[in-house]
C-alpha positions as CSV (number, residue, x, y, z in Angstrom):
1,X,-36.7,12.9,22.7
2,X,-33.8,11.6,24.9
3,X,-35.2,8.2,25.6
4,X,-35.5,8.0,21.9
5,X,-31.8,9.0,21.5
6,X,-31.1,6.2,23.8
7,X,-33.6,3.9,22.5
8,X,-31.2,4.2,18.7
9,X,-28.1,3.8,20.6
10,X,-29.1,0.4,22.0
11,X,-30.2,-0.6,18.5
12,X,-27.0,0.9,17.0
13,X,-24.9,-1.4,19.9
14,X,-26.1,-4.0,18.0
15,X,-23.8,-3.8,15.2
16,X,-20.5,-3.6,16.8
17,X,-21.2,-6.6,19.6
18,X,-22.0,-8.9,16.4
19,X,-19.0,-7.9,14.1
20,X,-17.0,-8.6,17.6
21,X,-18.4,-12.3,18.0
22,X,-17.2,-12.4,14.3
23,X,-13.7,-12.7,14.7
24,X,-14.0,-15.8,17.2
25,X,-16.6,-17.7,14.4
26,X,-14.1,-16.4,11.7
27,X,-11.0,-18.1,13.3
28,X,-12.2,-21.6,14.6
29,X,-15.3,-22.3,12.3
30,X,-14.1,-20.6,8.5
31,X,-12.3,-21.7,6.1
32,X,-8.5,-20.0,6.1
33,X,-7.9,-20.2,1.9
34,X,-11.0,-18.1,1.4
35,X,-10.8,-14.8,2.2
36,X,-12.6,-13.2,-1.1
37,X,-15.0,-16.8,-1.1
38,X,-15.5,-16.0,2.4
39,X,-17.0,-12.1,2.0
40,X,-18.6,-13.4,-0.7
41,X,-20.8,-16.2,1.6
42,X,-21.2,-13.7,3.9
43,X,-22.2,-10.7,2.2
44,X,-24.3,-11.7,-0.9
45,X,-27.1,-14.3,0.9
46,X,-27.7,-11.0,3.4
47,X,-27.8,-8.7,0.7
48,X,-30.0,-11.3,-1.5
49,X,-32.2,-11.4,1.7
50,X,-32.4,-8.1,2.9
51,X,-33.5,-7.1,-0.9
52,X,-36.4,-9.2,-0.4
53,X,-37.8,-8.0,2.7
54,X,-36.8,-4.1,1.7
55,X,-38.2,-4.8,-2.1
56,X,-36.9,-1.6,-3.2
57,X,-34.3,-0.9,-5.9
58,X,-31.7,1.6,-6.5
59,X,-32.4,5.2,-8.7
60,X,-30.3,7.4,-10.2
61,X,-27.0,8.0,-8.5
62,X,-27.6,5.6,-6.1
63,X,-26.4,2.7,-8.9
64,X,-22.7,3.8,-8.7
65,X,-22.7,4.8,-4.9
66,X,-24.5,1.6,-3.7
67,X,-21.0,0.2,-5.6
68,X,-18.8,2.7,-4.2
69,X,-19.9,2.2,-0.5
70,X,-20.4,-1.4,-1.1
71,X,-17.0,-1.8,-1.4
72,X,-15.9,0.3,1.1
73,X,-18.1,-1.0,3.9
74,X,-18.5,-4.8,2.6
75,X,-16.7,-5.4,-0.3
76,X,-12.6,-4.8,0.5
77,X,-13.4,-4.6,4.5
78,X,-14.8,-7.8,4.4
79,X,-11.7,-9.4,3.0
80,X,-9.5,-7.4,5.4
81,X,-11.2,-8.0,8.0
82,X,-11.2,-11.9,7.0
83,X,-7.4,-12.2,6.8
84,X,-7.2,-10.3,10.4
85,X,-9.4,-12.6,11.8
86,X,-7.2,-15.7,10.5
87,X,-3.8,-14.0,11.4
88,X,-4.8,-12.4,15.0
89,X,-5.7,-13.7,18.3
90,X,-9.5,-12.3,18.2
91,X,-8.8,-9.7,21.1
92,X,-6.3,-7.7,19.1
93,X,-8.5,-7.7,15.8
94,X,-11.5,-6.4,17.8
95,X,-9.2,-3.7,19.2
96,X,-7.3,-2.8,16.3
97,X,-10.5,-1.7,14.6
98,X,-12.2,0.1,17.3
99,X,-9.9,3.2,16.2
100,X,-12.5,3.6,13.7
101,X,-14.3,6.0,16.7
102,X,-11.2,8.5,16.0
103,X,-11.4,7.7,12.2
104,X,-15.2,8.3,12.3
105,X,-15.1,11.7,13.8
106,X,-12.1,12.7,11.3
107,X,-13.8,11.7,8.5
108,X,-17.2,13.7,9.9
109,X,-15.4,16.7,9.9
110,X,-13.3,16.5,6.7
111,X,-16.8,15.4,4.7
112,X,-19.6,16.5,6.7
113,X,-17.8,19.9,8.4
114,X,-19.3,18.7,11.4
115,X,-16.7,19.9,14.5
116,X,-16.2,16.7,16.6
117,X,-18.0,17.6,20.4
118,X,-15.4,17.7,23.4
119,X,-17.5,14.9,24.7
120,X,-17.7,13.1,21.6
121,X,-13.4,13.6,21.4
122,X,-12.9,12.5,25.1
123,X,-15.5,9.3,25.0
124,X,-13.4,8.4,21.9
125,X,-9.8,9.3,23.7
126,X,-11.1,7.4,26.7
127,X,-12.5,4.5,24.8
128,X,-9.3,4.2,22.6
129,X,-6.7,4.4,26.1
130,X,-9.0,1.5,27.0
131,X,-8.1,-0.5,23.7
132,X,-4.6,0.2,24.1
133,X,-4.9,-1.0,27.7
134,X,-7.1,-4.3,26.8
135,X,-3.9,-4.7,24.0
136,X,-1.5,-6.0,26.4
137,X,0.8,-8.0,23.9
138,X,4.3,-7.7,23.0
139,X,3.7,-6.1,19.1
140,X,6.7,-7.9,18.1
141,X,5.2,-11.1,18.0
142,X,1.8,-10.4,15.9
143,X,1.4,-10.9,12.4
144,X,2.1,-7.8,10.8
145,X,0.0,-8.3,7.5
146,X,-2.7,-9.1,10.2
147,X,-2.6,-6.0,11.5
148,X,-2.2,-4.1,8.2
149,X,-5.2,-5.8,6.7
150,X,-7.2,-4.8,10.4
151,X,-6.3,-1.0,9.9
152,X,-6.9,-1.4,6.3
153,X,-10.1,-2.3,7.1
154,X,-10.8,0.5,9.8
155,X,-10.3,3.3,7.6
156,X,-12.4,1.6,4.8
157,X,-15.5,1.2,6.4
158,X,-14.4,4.7,8.4
159,X,-14.8,6.9,5.6
160,X,-17.6,4.6,4.0
161,X,-19.9,4.9,7.2
162,X,-19.3,8.6,6.7
163,X,-20.3,8.7,3.3
164,X,-23.3,6.6,4.3
165,X,-24.6,9.4,6.3
166,X,-23.9,12.2,3.7
167,X,-25.4,10.4,0.7
168,X,-28.0,8.5,2.5
169,X,-30.0,10.8,5.3
170,X,-33.4,10.2,2.9
171,X,-33.2,6.0,2.2
172,X,-34.3,3.5,4.8
173,X,-31.9,1.3,6.7
174,X,-33.2,-1.9,5.1
175,X,-32.8,-0.5,1.1
176,X,-29.7,1.1,2.3
177,X,-28.4,-2.2,4.0
178,X,-29.4,-4.3,0.6
179,X,-28.0,-2.2,-2.0
180,X,-24.5,-2.2,-0.4
181,X,-24.2,-5.7,1.0
182,X,-25.4,-6.7,-3.0
183,X,-23.1,-4.1,-4.6
184,X,-19.9,-5.1,-2.3
185,X,-20.7,-8.9,-3.1
186,X,-20.5,-7.7,-7.5
187,X,-17.3,-6.7,-6.6
188,X,-16.0,-9.1,-4.2
189,X,-17.6,-12.2,-6.8
190,X,-15.2,-12.3,-10.0
191,X,-12.2,-11.5,-7.6
192,X,-12.9,-14.3,-6.2
193,X,-13.5,-16.7,-9.2
194,X,-10.1,-14.9,-10.7
195,X,-7.8,-15.2,-7.7
196,X,-9.2,-18.3,-5.6
197,X,-11.3,-20.6,-8.2
198,X,-14.3,-22.1,-7.2
199,X,-16.2,-21.7,-4.0
200,X,-14.5,-23.8,-0.8
201,X,-16.4,-27.2,0.3
202,X,-17.7,-26.4,3.7
203,X,-18.5,-28.6,6.4
204,X,-20.9,-28.5,9.0
205,X,-19.0,-26.5,11.4
206,X,-18.1,-23.9,8.4
207,X,-21.9,-23.8,7.3
208,X,-23.4,-23.0,10.4
209,X,-20.2,-20.4,11.0
210,X,-21.6,-18.7,7.6
211,X,-24.8,-19.2,8.6
212,X,-24.2,-17.1,11.9
213,X,-21.9,-14.1,10.1
214,X,-24.8,-13.9,7.2
215,X,-27.9,-13.7,9.6
216,X,-26.6,-12.1,12.6
217,X,-23.3,-10.1,11.6
218,X,-24.2,-9.1,8.7
219,X,-28.0,-8.5,7.8
220,X,-28.9,-7.8,11.0
221,X,-26.0,-6.0,12.3
222,X,-25.7,-3.3,9.3
223,X,-29.6,-2.7,9.3
224,X,-28.7,-2.0,12.9
225,X,-25.8,0.7,12.0
226,X,-27.2,2.3,9.3
227,X,-30.3,3.0,11.3
228,X,-28.1,4.4,13.8
229,X,-26.4,6.5,11.4
230,X,-29.7,8.0,10.3
231,X,-30.9,9.1,13.8
232,X,-27.0,9.7,15.4
233,X,-24.2,11.8,14.5
234,X,-21.5,9.8,12.8
235,X,-19.2,10.6,15.9
236,X,-21.4,9.2,18.2
237,X,-21.9,6.2,16.3
238,X,-18.4,5.6,16.2
239,X,-18.1,5.8,20.0
240,X,-20.5,2.7,20.2
241,X,-18.5,0.9,17.5
242,X,-16.0,0.5,20.4
243,X,-18.3,-2.4,21.9
244,X,-16.6,-4.6,19.2
245,X,-13.1,-5.1,20.9
246,X,-15.1,-5.7,24.3
247,X,-17.1,-8.0,23.0
248,X,-14.1,-9.8,21.0
249,X,-12.0,-9.8,24.0
250,X,-14.9,-11.2,26.0
251,X,-15.6,-14.2,23.1
252,X,-11.8,-15.0,23.2
253,X,-11.5,-15.2,26.4
254,X,-15.0,-17.3,27.2
255,X,-14.1,-19.5,23.7
256,X,-11.0,-19.4,22.7
257,X,-9.3,-19.6,25.9
258,X,-7.5,-16.5,25.4
259,X,-5.4,-14.7,28.3
260,X,-8.1,-11.7,30.3
261,X,-6.6,-10.2,33.2
262,X,-6.1,-6.9,35.4
263,X,-5.3,-5.0,32.0
264,X,-7.9,-6.6,29.8
265,X,-10.4,-5.9,33.1
266,X,-9.3,-2.2,33.4
267,X,-9.4,-1.4,29.5
268,X,-12.9,-3.0,29.3
269,X,-14.2,-0.1,32.0
270,X,-12.3,2.5,30.1
271,X,-14.1,1.9,27.0
272,X,-17.5,1.3,28.7
273,X,-17.0,4.7,30.2
274,X,-16.1,6.0,26.9
275,X,-18.9,4.8,25.5
276,X,-21.0,6.8,27.6
277,X,-19.4,9.6,27.8
278,X,-19.0,9.9,23.7
279,X,-23.2,9.3,23.7
280,X,-23.8,11.9,26.1
281,X,-26.2,14.4,24.3
282,X,-25.3,18.1,23.7
283,X,-25.6,20.4,25.9
284,X,-27.7,23.1,24.4
285,X,-30.0,19.8,24.0
286,X,-30.1,18.9,27.6
287,X,-31.2,22.3,28.4
288,X,-33.8,22.4,25.9
289,X,-35.7,19.4,27.3
290,X,-35.4,20.8,30.7
291,X,-36.9,24.2,29.3
292,X,-39.7,22.2,27.4
293,X,-40.4,20.0,30.8
294,X,-40.8,22.4,32.8
295,X,-42.8,25.1,30.5
296,X,-45.1,21.8,30.3
297,X,-45.7,21.3,34.2
298,X,-46.5,25.5,34.3
299,X,-48.8,24.9,31.5
300,X,-50.5,22.1,33.3
301,X,-50.2,23.8,36.9
302,X,-52.1,27.2,35.0
303,X,-54.7,24.7,33.4
304,X,-55.3,23.1,37.5
305,X,-55.7,26.3,38.7
């Protein structure tokens, strides 16, 4: 049972690692003047591709639920992240988004009536301290609209992911991914046409950038994330999301040449410690597994003798 839990934790971790990489890709490869079309070009191809694989359409209330969740998790979220990625350094944008660990704990408490476990709260707290330590910048020099966009994306996605856990417990990860990506794209498309006009022309680097964010940071990442929401508590999934800023900081240093010193190193260690702490199973689960293991060993010994 415990091995299965950690497998789902590793699967879920694919998502924040992929999302953390989008800040560098957005800032260096994608056209900065088209955030709405950026969201459409990222979400719609990924949604249609996953829909072809899933071969399942929404039924009943899932038609409007897909639009609501698609707006929170995809449409509005992608636009805000796109703006944040253009206006903020990769590490800062990712660290602001990491407050979703606390956001998901709060929304899970309010909407799912799941009181946060002490380990999850402690893990989120340690991780957020690590985020603050990693930040290490003068906030007065930061683009305020980029900060607003990043925090707005955090609130929208935190609410959307908890609603996904509440509504989608009986829906497999692939259909859930497809419905939300397509639904979010349908919300974005008319706004992109009205505000930005025709789609932007793409250079070879920007086309490759969109290919990456579509296949890896969207189709694969969302499928992994929604699979995690089906098998893990939202609070645990939220804490795993702290891998987002770690990836953003690491790639910002390696690719974009952003600063990395002792504060960032200490912050990364704290974030990783918070993830491990928040992902620990409940004590009752550990005791139950130990008792089961002891019982099985006793039964095996009795059969031998």
